[in-house]
N, C-alpha and C positions, 0 to 999 in steps of 0.2 A: 316863740318858745319851742316849736317843733324842730326848727333848724338847730337850735342850741342843744336840744337833746341828742339829735343825730351826731352833732360834733362831739359831744361828751361820750357817746357810745363808741365812736371811732377812736377817741383818745384812750379808752379802756381796752381796746382790742389787743389780742395777743395772737399773732399769726401761728406760732407753734402750737398753742392750745387749740386754735381753730382746726388744725389738721387732726389733732387727737379727738376732738369732739365729733368731727365728721365721720371718723371710724366708729366711735363709741355709740353714736346715734344711728348707725346703720344706714348711711346715705348712698351706698353703692347700688348699682343696677339690680333691680328686683328686690331690694331690701325695703323695709317698711318706711324708712326715711329718705327714699331715693331722691336725689337731686337737691336736697336741702343745703343751704350755704351758711357757713359759720364765720363769725368775727373773733371768737375766742374769749368772750367775757364770762366770768364766773356768775353763778346765780346771786351770791351776795352783792356783787357789783351792780347787777341789774335791779335788785331790790332797792338799793340805795338810790339809783337813778329814778326808779318808778315812784318812790316816796317824794322825791324832789319835784317831779313833774305831774303830780295829780291834777294840776290846773289845766292840763291839756283838754281840749274839747273832745267830745265823742267822735267827731269826724276825724280829728287828728289821730285818735286811738285806732280808728278803723284803718287809716293809712298805714299805721304800724303793723296791724294784723295782716295786711295784704302785702307786706314787704317780702322779698325773696330771702331776707336774712332771718335766721332762727332767733337771734337775740332781739331783733326789733319786735318780733311777734310776742316773745315771752315778756319783754318789758311792757308791751301794750296790755297784755293780760294781767300783769302785776299791777299796772296802773288801775285797772278795773277793780281789783281787790281793795286797793287803798281808797279809791273813790267810794266804793260801797261802804266801807267802814265809817265814812264821814257823812253819808247821805241820809236824808229823811226817807220816810216810808215810800213816797211816790217815786223818788229818784232811785231808790233801791230796786223797785219793780222795773224801771226803765233800764237800769244797768243789767239786770238779769235777763230781760228780753233781748237786749243787745248781745249779751254773751251767748245765749242759746242760738240766736240767728247766725252768729259768726263763729260758733264753736269749731267748725270744720277747719278753721285756720290754726287751731291747736293740734296739729297732726303729728304729734309724737308724745311719748309717755310723760316727759317732764312738763309739758304744757298742762297736762291733766293733774299730775301729782302735786304741782305747786299751786294749783288754782281751785280745783273742783270742790273740795271740802270747805275751803275758806269762803268761796263765793256762793255757788249753788247749794252746798250743804248747809251753810249757816242760814241761807234764805228759806230753805224748805223744812227746817226743824219742826216748825209748828204749822206747816202748810201741807196741802195736798201733794202727794209724792208720786202720782201716776206717771209724770214725765219720766222718772227714773226707770220705771218698769218698761216703758216704751223704748227708752234708750238701751236697756238691757237686752232687748229683743232685736235690736238694730243689726243690719249687716255690717255696719262700720265698727271696726275694732276699737276706734277711739270713742265712739258713743258708748260702747259696752264698758270700756274702762272708766269713762266718766260716771256711769251708773253706779259702779261698785265703789270707786274712790270717793264719790260724793258722800257716801254713808259714813265716812270717817268722822265727819262732824257729829253725826248721831251717836256713833260709838263713844266719842269723847264726852257726850252727855248721858252715857249709859242707856242709850236707846238702841236695842239690837235687832228689833223685828225686821227692819228693812234690809239690813246687812244679811240676815239669814235668808230671807225670801229671795233677794237678788243673787246671793251665792247659789241657791238652789237652781235658779234659772240658768246660771252660767256654769253649772256643775260639769257639763260635758263639753265645754268650749275647747276647741282644738288649738287655739292660739296661746302660745307660751306667755305673752304679755298679759293675757286675761287670767290665766292660771296663777301667775305670780301675784297679780293684784288681788284676786279673791283670797288666796292663801294669806297674803299680808293683812287684809282686813279681818279675816277670821282670827289671825294671831293677835291683832290689836284688841279684838273683842275678848279674847281669852285673857289678855293682860288685865282687863277690868273685871271679868267674871269668868273664871276658868270653867265653872259648871256649865255655862252656856256653850262654850266651845266643845266640851266633852259630849254634851248632848247632841250637838250637830255632828261631831265626828262619829259617834256611835250609830247614828242614823245613815251616815253618808260615806264613811271612809272607804268602803269597798268599791264605791263608784267614782271616787275622786281621782283625777289624774295625779300621777306621782309628784309632779312639780307643785301643784296646789297643796297636796297633802303635806309635803315636806316643809313648805313655807308656813303652813298653819300650825304645825306641831313644834316649831323651833324652840319655844320657851317651856315646853313640857319636860317633866323629868325623864330620865333615860329609859326607865321601865315602860312608861306610857308610849314613848316614841317607838320602841321596839314592838310593842303590841300593835300599834296602828300601821306600822310598816310591814307587818306580816300578812297583810290582806291577801 
């Protein structure tokens, strides 16, 4: 099955898109995605393949995660999501343990944004969330992004406490990818309960990096935007 999947991935490859993705995901020297290689598949194409190959063993998924190709790794992570959806309680725990152990192979923002809330987020909704607070304090930019994006699952269930607390931990983060992620989650919280966003902004907007602030207020009315941008 593994060889068949790899053949299908190759069939879907688009050399022209691969070149575009390599630039888009910052693979140049000194950039956050330095050295990553692309085949040029779209995310919908990878989702289709991942759903088809959920039968792959965890060892085969591990091989995908340790591939040099970006699309192999993302397809492997998507397979974990679809495996998780079908798994019983014990198997869900094993899948999450596997994800946490190998999470460093998801070393770009799309690996996190497509996976974290659907996998770790759905798993932790009614469980201890101390892991997220440890990740939020990690030196790894990808761990910190996992911490905040995971809370999207909680936001969708109108549980905002952890998004707020982790946003406060990351409030002074210097990384643009973290500032955007926090602003995005705050904006999503505001879509469900604008009063919670306003409360957070009133307490923190003077300290928020400009990028984070701009992302968080995108859906507010023009008067409110101007108010918060006058800090």
